[in-house]
N, C-alpha and C positions, 0 to 999 in steps of 0.2 A: 521243313518240319512236317511230319506226317499228321494228317487230320484224323481225329478219332471218329468213330461211328456216330458218337453222340453229337460232336461238332457238326458233322456233315448233316445229321438229321435236322439240327437247328437251322442250317443253311437252307436245306430242302423245304422245311416248313415256311420259312421266311419268303422263300421264292414263291411257294404255292400261294401264300396269302397275297403277294404282289400280283400274281396272275389272276387270282380271283377278283381282285380290285380292278385289274384292267378289263377283264370280261364284263364285270358289272358295269364299268364305265361305258363300254360298247353298247350294252344293253340300255343304259340310260339315255346315251346320246341317240340311239336308235329310236326308242320311244319318243323322245322329245322332237326328233326330225318328223316321225310319223304324225304326231299330233300338230305340228306346225304346217305340214303339207295338207292335212285334213282341214285345218282352218282356212288355209288359203284356197282350197278347193270349194269350201262353202261360200267364201266371198265371191269367188268366180261364178259360182251358180246363182247367187243373189243378183249379181250384175246381169247374167244371161237372162234372167227371168223378168228383168224390169222392162218397162215401155221403150218404144223406139227413140224418143229423145232423151238426152242426158239431163237429169233433174240433179238439183243439189244432193239429194240423197245417193244418186249414182256416183256423183263426184266423190263424195265421201266414201263410198264402197271402192272406187278406184284408189283413193289415198290409202286406204286400209290395205288393199291388195299389194300396193307398192311397199308398205311397211311390212307386210306379212312375208313378201318375197325376200325382203332384207333379213327377216327373221329366219327364214329357211336357210338362206346363206350362212347366217351365223350358227345355225344348228349343224351344218355340214362342217363348218370350221371346227366345231368341238371335236370331231374325229381326229383332226390333226394335232389337237392337244393331248391326246391319249399317248402315252409313251410305253412301249413294250418293254418288260423288264429284261434286263441282261441275263442271257442264260447262265446257268451255273457252270462253273468248271469243276470237272471231276477231280477230286484230290489225288496227288501222286501217292502211290503205296509201293511198298517193297514186295508186295504179293504178285507173284506172276500167275497168269492164267493156267489152269490145270494142264493144258496141252504142252505149254512151254516147260512146265515143271517136269513132266515125264519125258520130254525131249532132253532136257538138261540132265536128268537122272541117267538116261541111256547113254549120253554122251560121257558123263563121268565114269560110268562102268566100262565103256569101251576104252576110254584112255587108261583107266587102272589095269584092265586086262592086257593092254599093249604093253604097258610098263613091266608087268609081271611076267610077260611072254606067254601068257595063255589065251592068246587071240584065237577065236574060232572063226574060221573063214566060212562064210555062207555060200559063196560062189565057187563052182568047180572049174578048174582048168581043163581046156580040151587038149 
């Protein structure tokens, strides 16, 4: 059954909405990953600026770095959860492209001319 233009328009609009959600999801996941990496970098900087001996505060920073690292991995895994929408399939139509129409029209005219005996030859015999 052929799809009408309005039906296809609805399908295209729905697909476009899915793509916008998909790209927004990537944007959100990217922002969250960047924030998680920034937080991890701050913790590493805090640890690097501490004194030579490991203090209880340093141990807390190390524990926070470990948790922040796991958080970064979780943010990376968010990308895997994003699903690319299935591309649209173009509807089947009975409409032929313009070049095919003119070829078909020329063929029909040639067949008709052959049947009526009025075939005009374009090549010359030597």
